[in-house]
N, C-alpha and C positions, 0 to 999 in steps of 0.2 A: 584605513577602510576607501576614505575618502579613494586611491589612484587604481584600489582593485572598481570602485562602482563606475572611477572614468574610465575606466581599461573595457568593462564590461557594457558601457552606452555604442561606446565604440561599435566594438564589434556586432551590437544588436540593427547598428541603426539602417543596412540596408535587407535585413530581414523580413521585413511585413510587417505591418498595422503591429499585430500582436504584441510578440517581441517584443518593439519597438514600445509600444507603450510601458511594457512593465518595464522597463528597461531605464525609460524615462522618467517613473515614479520611484524605481528605487536611488537614482540618481538626484531628485529632485530631494528626496528625505533624509539622502547623505548630506547634501547641500547643506540645508535649513538643519542640522546638527553639528555640522561645519558652524555654521553662522550662531547657535547657539551657544558655542563652548568659545567661540574667538569672534565674536562680534568686529574686531576693527578689523577682518578681512570683506568686508563691507566694503565702505571706504577704499580699503587698500587696493581691491582689484576693482574700486570705478563702474562698480555697478549701476547706476542711477542712467549710466551714459545708453546700456542698452534699454535697462525695466520701463523709467521714463517714457522712452516713445511707444514702449509696445503695452503702458498702461492708458498711452494716449488713444493708444487701435480701441480700446476695453472700453472707454469711455465715448468714443467718439460711434460705437455700434448700441451702447444703453441708451444716448441721444438719443437715435433714429429705431430706435421699439423694445425700449426696456422690459426686461425678464432675462432665465438663463441661460438660451439661447445663444443672446449675444453678451454674457461671463465665458461660454463657452468656447468662441472664438481665440480668447486672452491665450487657451491650452496648449496650441499648439504649439506659442511662445515659448513654455519654459524652458526651455534648453538656455532660453541667453539667464534666467536667474540660475539655472544648477549648475551648469560649465565652467563659469568662471570657476566660482566657488571650491571647483575639485580639483582644479588645475595646479599643480606646481610641476619643475621643468624632466622630474624627474617620469612620473608620471606623464606627462604628456608628449614622451618621447614612446615610452610604448602601449601607448593610445592610440595612436597615429599610424607605428605600424599593425597594431590589433584591426581594427578599423579600415588600412587597408588593404590589411589580405581577405579580410572580410569581403571586401567589397568585389577586391577580385574574384576571389570563388563564386558571388552571385551573379556577378558576368559574366562570366565562361561557365558557371549553372544554368544560365538562363539563354545562352546563345546553344548548348550540345543537348540538354536536358527539354527543350520548348514540346509540349504538345499538341503545339499549332502555331503559324505564324499570323500577327505580328507577337515575340515573348512579352510574357511579361511577368515573369521571375516569381518573387515571391508575394508581389505586389498585387490588387485586382485590376490594375489595366496595364496596356507594355506604354503610357505616354509620361505614365509613375515610376514603371523603370527607369525608361531615359531619362529625363531630366534625377531624379534619383542621384544617377551616379556623376553629375555632372561636378558638385564637390567635389568628393575623394578625388574624381579626372584629375580637376586641376591642381589639390595637393600631390600624388601624385606624379606628374610631369615636370614640377614643380622640384621635386625633388628629387629628381631626376633615376625615380626608383620607375625603372619600364616596365621590369614584367610585371609588376601592381596595376600601372599604367593600361600595359593589353589588356591582361583579362579585364579590366573595368570597360574597355576599350569596348571590347566583346558582345558584352551586355549594353550598351548601348546603341549594337548595331543590329544586335536581334529586338534591339524594342520596334529597330523596321518605322521610325518614323522621320521627318523631315524637318522636325523643330527642334528638337536632344542631336540629333547629327549637325546641323547649323551650329548649337549647343558647344561642342565638341570641337570643330572644326575654331570657332573663337576660341577659350580655351588652349587649344593648342599655339594658335597666334597670339599666347600673350608672352610667350618662349619668345617671341620677338622683339611683340612690340609693346608698347606701355600699356596695363587694363584701361587708363581712364581713354588713352587713344582707341582700344580696342570696342571697347565700350562704343564711341562713339559713334564709328564704322557697322559696331552689326547691327546699331538701331537704321541707321542707313541703308544697310545691305536689306534689312528682312522689309521695308518701305518697296522697296526697287523693285523684290521679289514679286510681293507682294502685290505689283502695280502690275508685274509680267505677267503673272499669273492671274488676274482677275477675273477671265474669263471660260477659268475653270470650273467644274461643278462641284469642285470640294471649297473652294473660294467665295463662289455664290453664296454657299450655305453659310460660311462662317460672315460675310458681308453681314448675310441679314442676321446672326447673330449678334456683332458688334453692333448695329444699324439699330435692334435693339437694345441692346445692354446700355448705348447710350441717352435712349427715351426713355430708360427707369431711373437713368444715371440723373439727368434733367428735371424728374419729375418734383424735385426738393432739392436744399441745400444739404439734407440729411440723408438722403435719402429715405429708403421703406424700410430698411432692418431686416435683420436674415430670415426672420423666419416668413415674412410677403416676399422677400425679391422671384421665387419662384413660381408666385402667380404671376406676377407685374413681369413679369421678363415672357410667360405665357400670353400673356396676353397682347404685349407687343410684339411677339412673333407673327401674332393673328392677326394682329392692324395690318403689318407688313410683308408677308408674305399671309396668306390662307390657308390653312391648313397645317403648317409647318409648326415643329410642336419641341424643342430640346432646353426648358427650362433648367436645367442643371447648372450653367455658367454660363460667363459670356466668351469660354476664351481668350479672356483679355482681364492680364492680372489687376489689370487699372481700371477697368470698368467694373468688370465684375464687383471690386474693390464699391466704389464708388455707388453703382446699383445698391447696394447693404447700407451706406452708410456713409452717402457723401461727401462734402472735400475735410473733414473733421480728418478721417479716415488717409485720403491722400498726407493731410502733412504729418499723422500717423504713422502709416510706409516708409516716408521721404526722409524722417528723423531717423528712424529705425536702419533703415538701408545703409544711410550716408554715418551713421557711428559703427556700424559693421564694419564698414569700409575705412575710419576711420583708423580703428583697433587690430586691424590685419595687417597684414602681409601679402608679399602678389601672389603666392596662392588665394588667398582668399581673394581678394577683389579680383583674380580667373573665376573662380565659383562666381560671385555674384554678379559679374559679369554673363555671363553663360543661363544664370536663374533669372536678370533681366530683360535680357533679348529675346531670352524663351516664354514672358511673357508675354510679349506683345502678341504669340495666336493660344497660350493656354493659359490655363490663372496656376500658372506656377505659385504664388506666395496663400494661395488659396487650398493648396496641397499639403494634406498632414506631413507626408512620406517626404515630401521635398523640401518642405518648412525648415523643418527639421534637421535633415542632411544641414541645407544651406544653414543654419543656425550654429550647428557645431563646428562642422569642418573649418569655416570662418571664426568662431570664436578660438576652437585649439589654435588656429594659423597664427599668433600673437606670441610675443615673449610673455612669460608670468608676472611678472612686475609690472602691466599694461601698458610698455613702450607698443609702439607700432613701428617695423618693417617700413624702410625709406630708400627709397634706390637713388643714386648720387646718378648724375651728368656723365659721370664714366662707366656706370653701370657695377658701379660697387652696392653691397649693403652697408647700414650700419643702423644704428637701433636706438630712437629715441624715445624720452618719455610725451605719452599723449597727452596735449593740453587736458584734457577729461580722467 
């Protein structure tokens, strides 16, 4: 049963919110059943390495503004619990193939069947389409699955957004450079591009969002809470640029997180992303590069479909015994047991 659930989950990842929520619920129920039958699987899979930082994120949200909405911020991270418990080597390979095929079909369909430009595919926003396809693109490229990579890339192109296109280019760059090098280069490149385009109208609007986000983030060390952040952002935007109104998010993952829950949520996200990096192979690390760099200009970590895709593909790109793929200096791969 767990093998079928894993394949189903990877199939529905790029199919939009409703399908993804149903697949996540089924995967989580299956994972809990696995633990009930085999409690040792919890320690075998070193789940504490990803569950504890996720709980820290939830605790920071609760400290900022106690209540159900704060608890709801943990739900997008449900796959860090469910997916490792469902993986075995046979299921892993089938699930990867199914997930890549599904993402490629969505990518091609988004390009060819778009009812407008930019395309949204099965998602509610074109940026979600672009960023949600970054993790499967990373895995496809590093597996040399060129047909799947081409189909997925078509969907990113259809999103017609500079952020996902830059992330896709960085993911492709990890075929030649180490993900850590590409991450640093991508962050620097983003800053250079922002500086060069600072007078463009779109960047001026983003500057208001970033400045107001920073203003809200500095109001208190614990943040203002997930329910109050929109009102606080709207007030800050009106002070900075009277009449400006876009309190949905700060178009920056770090600023948005800090606005909601301050330094505690920063620490939780840093811990979780580092843990995912440590557990993953080169493809998963490439996916992290794309989403983290994209987070400089978009709240990628606050997008349900994007964070689910990231967690799923990063966690599945790891040996089932908990080892991580490490690259030697001579560019050959070896598997080591993760210390966590």
